C-alpha positions, 0 to 999 in steps of 0.5 A: 499500500502506497501513501496518497498520491497527488494527481500531478504525479499521474501524468496519464490521468491528467491527459485522459481528462484534458479540459475537465476539472482537476481530478481528485487526489488518489487516496491510496493504491493497493497492489496485491501479488497475484501469485504465491511462488518460490523465490527461484521462480522470480526469473519466470515472473513478469517484472511489470504489470498493467494496473487499471485505476477506476476513478468514481466522481465525488460530485453527484452523489446523494445528499445524506443529512441528519443523525445516522439512523439506518446504516448506509451500505453503499452510495453511488450517483443516483443510488443508495443501499441501507440496511434495515436490520434483520436481513432486510436491505433497502436499495434506491435507483433514481434512474429507474425511479426504483426501490428494492427491498430484500431479506437475505434470510427469508428470500422475500422481496419487494420491487417498486419502479417506474409508474408506481409498479409493485411486484412482491416476491417476484410476482406479476407487477400490479400498480398503485397510485395513492400513498401506500405503506409496507410494514416489514416483519421486523417492525420497519415501516416504509410509506411510499408517496407518489407525485403526478406526472406533469406530462401524462394524465393519471400517471403517478411516480414514486417520489418519496419514501418515509422509513421508520422503526421505533425511534429511527426514521429517514425520509428519502426524496427525489426518487422519481426519474423526471428530475435526476440528481435530486435524490436526498436523504434526511435521517432522524432519531425522532421516528415516532413523531415522523411516523405520526405525522405521515399518513399510512394510506393503504397498508400492506403487512408481512409476517416472519414467514414472508406472507404479504396481505393488507390489514384485513388479511387479503392477499395483495392483488390489483383489486386491492391496490385499486383502492389507491386509484384517484377518487378511491378510498386511498387515492391521491389526496385522500386522508382515510385512516389505516387500521393502525392509525385508527387504533392509535386514535382510540388510544389517544382520544380515550386517554384524554376522554375526547370522545366527541372528537374520536366519533367525529374522526372515525365517522369521517372515515366511514364512507361507503362508496359504490364498488368498495368492500364493506368490510373496512367500514364494518371494522371502523364501526365496530372500533367506534362502538368499542371506543365509546364503550371504553370511554363510558367505562373510563368516565364512570 
């Protein structure tokens, strides 16, 4: 291993980059003997060798700020890889508007790309439009938010991720390929507050066996994801609560005895529309009745 080398000492690099900004100094050069041979064979070995040096530009890398919450495993122009723990990794490829989640231990995968196309465990691609969250088996929640394409009507692209686990969080923006070079990550150790401030939308859950379903236990199909289409229950701009958010609201409202506000909040969430499944409203009504009963017991 050599000491750092000034770029002026490497004439061939300067020549090949004529007209370009001064290259970054070489931090180190590591030469490894490719053969382990006895001393008497030195005469048979070449005295010189061609060495290829790969120089990665320092400009254009994604911006990462805030206190470290999730470990960065790799970084490149337009790309990042994070360790989410328990075998899970999260990869971002801005050029494809792509997000890839994989679990090296269970083999489960989730791929999102382009116009919010979704593939779970390599299954045929489905599509979502509005905010959609995925809860991994280790408790990590990934909320995916889309942005409308300025040139194509009714086309929505994945543009923002909010990743939370307990007190850890990071918000990844600029994922859409429509504007390249704006990929950025803000990390935080205020995960609970960031999670509470981020609407879940349609929620997909997975258990430790790698099975995917919605909050009602239904397998994820295009019919389920159609709930995120424009004008539907979880479509762009809608503020329908997930069951997890309703449960949190019940706990908060009952704790502070704000029953009228609780019933109003859940009541706004109970809207039957043509073509919608009734199970969601039935669950919401049951939760509202439960909240009222609990509140009466607390008041007594």
